[in-house]
N, C-alpha and C positions, 0 to 999 in steps of 0.2 A: 204808217201815217203817224208824223209826229205831233203835240199838242202842239196846237194856237192859242197864244194869252194874251189877253185883252189886259191893256191899265187902261186905270177910271185916275184923270187926274185929282178929281173930289176924294180920295180914296182917307179914311180917314185910320187905316191900319196897313199894315206891312201886306204889300202882294210879292208874288211873286216874276220879276220879270222877265225871267225866262230860263234857260236851260245853256251852259254850257259842255258839245258833244264831250267823253271821254277819246274822239278820236282828235278833238282840236290838240294839236301840240302848244304847250303851255311856256313859258320859262319854266328854267331848275330852280326858281326860290316859291316855286308853288307845288305841293303835293301832289297833293288831290287828283282822282281823276273824274271824276266828273261832280260836278257843279251844276246844281240850282241856285241862283241866284235869284236875292229879294231889294223891293225900292223900298224905303220910308217914303209916309208925307212929308219929311222934314223936305230926301232927296227931292221928289218934285216942286215941293215949293223952293229950290234952289235951282234948280231948272228954268222953272218958274219967272221968278226978279233976271236971273243971271239971262236969257232966251224967252223972252215972253210969245214973241209970234213965232217961235219955232216947240213950241211944249206939244203941241197934239201930234207933229213929227214925231218927235223923238219918241214920244210912249208910244203911236203905233208901229213904232217900228228898231224898237226897241230892243226886243223877243228873236228880229230875224236877224243882226248882227252878231247876237250872243250869237245864237246857233250856226253862223254860217259865217263868222268875219272872212273877209278880202285881207283884211293886212290884221297883226297883233302887233307891240308896244310898248315900252318901257318906258321912263324918264329916267337919265345919268345918271341924275344925282335925288332921283324920287325916292318915296317906300319902296321898295321892290314888293312891299307887297300887294301895291296898285300894277292895272296890266288897260291898258286900251287896248280896246275892240273896234273893228273900223270897217261901213262896207257899207257898197258902193244899194241906198236905196228906193223904194220911194217911184212917181211918174212927175216932175221929171226926174232923170237918177240923180240922189248927187250920197255925199256921202255925207256917214252919219258915225260919230267917235263915238264908247259909252268906255266909262272908268267905270271899271269894279274895282274893292280892292278886300280878298280873298280873307277869309279869317281862319286858316288850315285849322289852327287848334281847340278852334269852336267848329267845324265844321261848315263854314258860311261861308258866302259873298255875298255883298249886296253893289250895289251900285251907289256911282258919288257921285256922278256927273253924266249928262250927253249933253252934244250938240254938234249941229251939224258944221262938216272940214269943208274947207276949201282944195283945189285942186292946186293950190300955190302952198300953200300948208304943208298937205302932203307929198308932192316933191321934196319942200325942205327935209322935214321928216325922213323920207327914206334914203341921202342925201347926207345924215348928221347918227344912220343906225337907228337911230329908237325905234323904228317902227319896220319892221320887217312882211315878207309875207308870207303867211299866214298858213302853216304850214298841218297836215291833215295824214292823221298815221291809220294805221287800220283799223 
C-alpha cells in the first residue's frame, strides 16, 4: 500500500508533497526514474497568495495528482525542467494542476505551484499539445 502524505499549510520546513512513481513516463528532459517531490513553505505561501480559496484543496490533493496523474505537460517555451501534472480529484471532482521543477543534478524535485484547472483550459492545452494523457510504463 502506498504511503499517504499530509501537507500542512503552516509548516516552517520543507515537506514531502508526494512521490512520482517510476511507472509514470516523464518527458525526455527528465532523467531520473522515481522522484520524491518536496514543497517549501515559500511555495505554500505562493499558492495561498495566488489562490487563497483553493489552498486546502491544493494541499489535500497534491500527493494524489503526483502519484497518479491523468495528464502530464510542459510549456512550449518554458523551463524544460518543469513538468505539469494534472489530475481529477476531490468531491465534487475538479482538475488540479501541480507544477514540479526537477533538479536532476541534485536528485531533487520541488512543487513550484498548484491550482485548480478548468475543463476549457484542459481542452485548450490538449489541442496545443502542451498537455497529453499520462502514460504508465511497466
